[in-house]
N, C-alpha and C positions, 0 to 999 in steps of 0.2 A: 541473233539477238533475242532477248526476252520478249520484246514487243512483237516481233515476228511470230513467235510461238503463241502469243496470246491472241493473234488475229484470226485464228481458225480453231474450231473445236477439235480436240484430239481424244478420241475414245480410248486409244491405247494407254494414254497417261491419265485418263479420267479427268480431263480439264475441259470445261465447257464455258469459256469466256464469252464467245460470241452468242451462244444460246442465252446466257444471262443478260447480255447487252440488248438482245432482241426483245426481251421481256418488257423493257421500258416503253411506254407509250410515246415518249419524246426523247430524241437524241439531239443535242446541240453542241456545236463546236464554236467557241469564241476564239478568235486568233488576232494577234497584233499584226497589223499590216506593215508596220514600220517601227523602228527603234527598240527592237527586242533582241538582245544578244544571247539570251538564255535558251529560248525555244525558237527554232526557225519557223518562218511563215508556213512552209510546206508541211511541217509536222503538225503544227497547231491547227491548220485549216484542213487537214487530211486531203491534201492535193499533192500530186507528185510533180507538177510543173513548177519550175522555179519562177519566183516573182521577179520581173524585170527591174533592174536598177532604176530605170526612168520612172516606172510606176511607184516604186517604193519611195523615191525622192519626192515625187509629186504628193503622195499621201503624207509623208513626213513634214512637208512644208505647209500643210493646212493650218490655219491659225485660229480656229474656232473652238479649241478645246477638244475633248474626245469626240471623234466623228465616226459614225458607222459608214464605211465605204462600200460594204456589200451586206445584204441581208436576204437570204433566200434558201429554199430547200433544194438539196442536190441528192439525186438517187443514183444507185449503182448503174442502172440502165443508161442514165445521162452521161456517165463517165466512161463507158466502154468505148465510145468513139474516140476518147482521149488517150487510148493506148492501154486500157486495163484489160481488154479481152485477152491479151497474150499471157496474162498471169492468172487466168481463171483456174481455181483449184480443181484438180482431177485426181492426182496421186495422193497417197497418204502424206500427212504433214511432214514427217521426218524426211521422206524422200525429197519433197520440195525444198525444204530448208537446206538440206545437204547439197542439193543441186545449185542453189543460189550461192552457198558458201564457196563451192568449187569454182563457180563462174566468176564471182567478184566478191572478195572478202571485205571490201570497204562497206561499213555500216551505212554511211550516208549515200550510198549508191542509189541511183534512180530505180533500179530493179527492186531493191529492198523497199523503197518508198511505195512503189506500185503494189508490191506484194501486201504490205501493211494496209494501204488504202483499200485494196479490194476486200481484204478480210474484214476491216471495220465497216465498210459500206454494205457488206452482205447482211448486216444486222437489220438493215432497213433504211429508210430515208433519214437524212441528217439535215437539220437546219444549220446554216452557216452564218455567222455574224463576224465580219472582219472589221476591226476597229483601228483607227489611227489616233495615237496620242502624239501630237506634234511637240517638237522641242529639240534642243541640241543634244540631250543626253539619251543614251540607249537604256532607259529604265522603264520602258513600257510594260515589261513583264510584271513588275511589282504594282504597276498602276491598274492593270486589267483585273487583278485579284484584290485591289484596294487594300494592300498590305498595311496593317495598322498595329504594329507591335509596341509602339511608344508614341509620345507626343510628336516627335520629329517625323517619323514615318507616316503618322496619321495626316500631318500637314502636307508632306511631300507627295503622297499617293492618293489624296482625297478625291481627286477628279475621277478616279476609277469607280467610285461608289455608284454613279449613274449606270455604269455597265453591269455591275453586280446586281443592281435592282432590276435591270432589263432581263437578265438571265433568270432571276428568281420569279419574276412575273410570268415569263414564258413557261417555266417548269411547273408553276402552280396553276396555270390557266386550264 
């Protein structure tokens, strides 16, 4: 997958995505902890572990509007105990990707997720903010970006503005 190729610098193809990402002073991942059918929690939060249904249901049932359920800095060293050590890059990118494809071709496979997580975390520490937008509809994806294309979407997704402001304040500090 393209994202797997982008998670490690590849001198052979002259692609240096992680080097560029490493140049930023701050890296932050905002993830919907519940009610997002477009982007999985594992992908958005850069974590390979699956969120338990019980935890997701608990976060989805919060009734206080958008709620930050986790806010902290996670480093690659912190994650190696969680199974990332086994995907530490050593061989050239093409060899590693080909090996993963032969082993398991499903893109959503945990091995792919670990591979991508390791590559992204190699850029340096990431701040993680996991947010819960309660409600019966799985529309949190549009809320976290405060989608406002017209009057209706502006009203529907307005509660995401507080999250967008939080991200902007962090990046500008």
